[in-house]
N, C-alpha and C positions, 0 to 999 in steps of 0.2 A: 265610152272607149277611153282607156287610159294610155294606150300604146302610142307613144309619140310618133314612131316611124310609120305606123298604119294611118295615123292622123294626117300625115303629109300627103297621102294619096287622095285623089279626087273623091267627092261624095258619090256613093252608089245609090242604094235604096234607102240609106239612112236619112233621117230628118236632121240629125245633129251628130257631130263628132266633138269630143272635147279631150283635152289632155292636161295633166299637171306637170309643169316643167321641173318642179322640185324633186319629183320621183325619179327623174332621169339624169339631171345635170346639177352641177354645183352652183345653184342660184338660190337666193333667199326666198323668192316668191314667183308667182306667175302661172297663168293658165291660159289656154287658147280654146276657142270655140269656133267650129265651122258649121254653117247651116245654110239651107236654101232660103230661109226666111230673113227678113230685115231685123237687125238687132241694133240697139243704140250702142255707140262706142263708149267704153268705160273711160270717162275723162276725169273722174274725181281723183284727187291726190291720194296716193297710198301713204298711210300713216303708220301701219303696223310693222312693216318690214324693217324700218330703222330701229324700232324698239326691240324687235326680236334679235336683230344683228348685234345691238349693244349688249343685250343679255348674253348672247353666245360668246362675244368677245371677252366680257367680264368673267365668264365661266372658265375660259382658257387660262386666265391668270389668277384664278381663285386662290391658289396657294400663296401668291404674293399678297393678296388682299386680306386673307384670313377672315373672310366675311361672306359666307354663302348667301345671306339674305339679299345682298345687293343684286347679284345676277338672277336669283330666283324671282325677285320682285319685277325685274325688267321682263323676264320671260312670261310671267303671269300677266303683266300689263299688255304685252304683245298679243297673248291669246285672247284677251278681252277685246282688243282693238280689231282682231280679225272679224268679229261679228259686226263691227262698225264699218268694215271695208268691203262689204259684199258687192258694192257697185263701183269699187275703185279699180284703177288700172294697175299694170305692173309697175314696180318701182323703177326709177331711173337706173339704179344699180343693176337690177336684174336684166334690163334691156341692154346695158353696156356689156355685161358678162355674156349674154346669149350671142351678141354680135361677134364675139371673139372665140366662140366654142366651135370646134370642128366636129359637127354632128356626124359626118360620114366616117371619120376616123373612129369615133366612139362606137358607131354601129358595127364596124368591122371587128373591133376588140371584143364587143359583146358576143358577136357571132363565133369568134374563135373560142372564147370561154365556154359558150354553150355547146360547141362541138366536142370539146374535151370532156365535159361532164356527161353528155349523152353517150359518147362512145364508152366511157368508163362504167356508166350505169348498166350497160348491157351485160357486164361481167359480174354484177352483184345481184344475184337472184332474190335477195331478201327485200328489195325495193322495186318499185316500178314508177315510171313517169305517169303523171295524171293527165297530161294533155299532149296530143300529137300536134306538131307544128311544122309548117313548111320550112325547109332548110334555110330559106332566105328571109324568114320572118325574124325580126329582132325582138326577142322577148325581154320582159322586165325581170323575171325570175324563171327558174326551172322548178316547177312544183312536182314533188314526189310523194308517193304513199309508202309509209314505213310503219310496221306494227308498233314498235316501241319509239315512236316519234319523240316523246319528251326526253327519253334517255339519250337519244342521238343528239338532240338539240342541246342538252346540257354538256355533252362532250364537245360539241362545236364551240359552245360558249367558253368552256375551260381552255380551249385552244385559241381564243381570241377571234372566233368566227361567229358572227351574229346573223343568224338566219331567222326571218320572220315566219309567222304562220298566217294563213288567210282563211276566209270563209267561216268565221265563228258565228255562233248564235243562229244556226240553221234550224228550220222548223221540220223539214222532212227527214225521216229516219235515215234514208240513204245518204243525204247530204250531211247529217250529223256524224255518220260513220266516217265519211271522208274528212270532215273538219277535225276529228279527233286524231287523225293519222297524217294529215298533210304537213309538209315542210317545204318552204320555198328556198331553193338554193340560189345564193347570190352569184351573179355573173357580171357585175358592172365593171366599168372601164378602169377602175382603180386596181384591178387584179389581173393576173396573167395565168398562163397554163400551169405554172408551179403551184399557184394558190388553188386552182381547181383540183389538182392532184392531191393536195392536202385534204380537201373536202372529201374526195373519194376515199382516201385512206381511212378517215374517221368513220365514214358510213360503212365501209367494209368491215371495220373492226367492231363496231358497236351495234349495227342493225341486226335484228333478230327475226 
């Protein structure tokens, strides 16, 4: 389970719940696991987060440095260090950032964005939602099915909207069909209703 807000609820019949904080919040690293079974506490020092952060910082000022290899090397080194940090805990920076994040406020903004998209999608017959969700469930994305997914995604990209796709490399024919046409609409807390309406306008214009 990657859903942070569902993770917060008590365990039911599941043996484990886990979530990646980076998928939901502006933190450099961090994951949580909830289980009925005893697990050792991840006490090893995190060494990759600082390297990745250094690379990201250098990337932001790359025009001043005029030397892409500097930040690329730091980012590559950070990726290698991830493999060495499988038993490490969250970085101190991630802990401090999480302590100051209003997760309830973020949940409400995501829900507002999701409602705008879902209401708008009802009036665009060329697409359909791939998953039904409870109105109180806080989703990571709104996945839709659209025949000309790649064309719509390029139009989004040209407008500065970066929507990922999920479920690639499926083995079953039905799943492959969905994977070829699935587009995940962003709803995260950096955006508002006006941004959601821009997404809907592009879908309505380009979806076939």
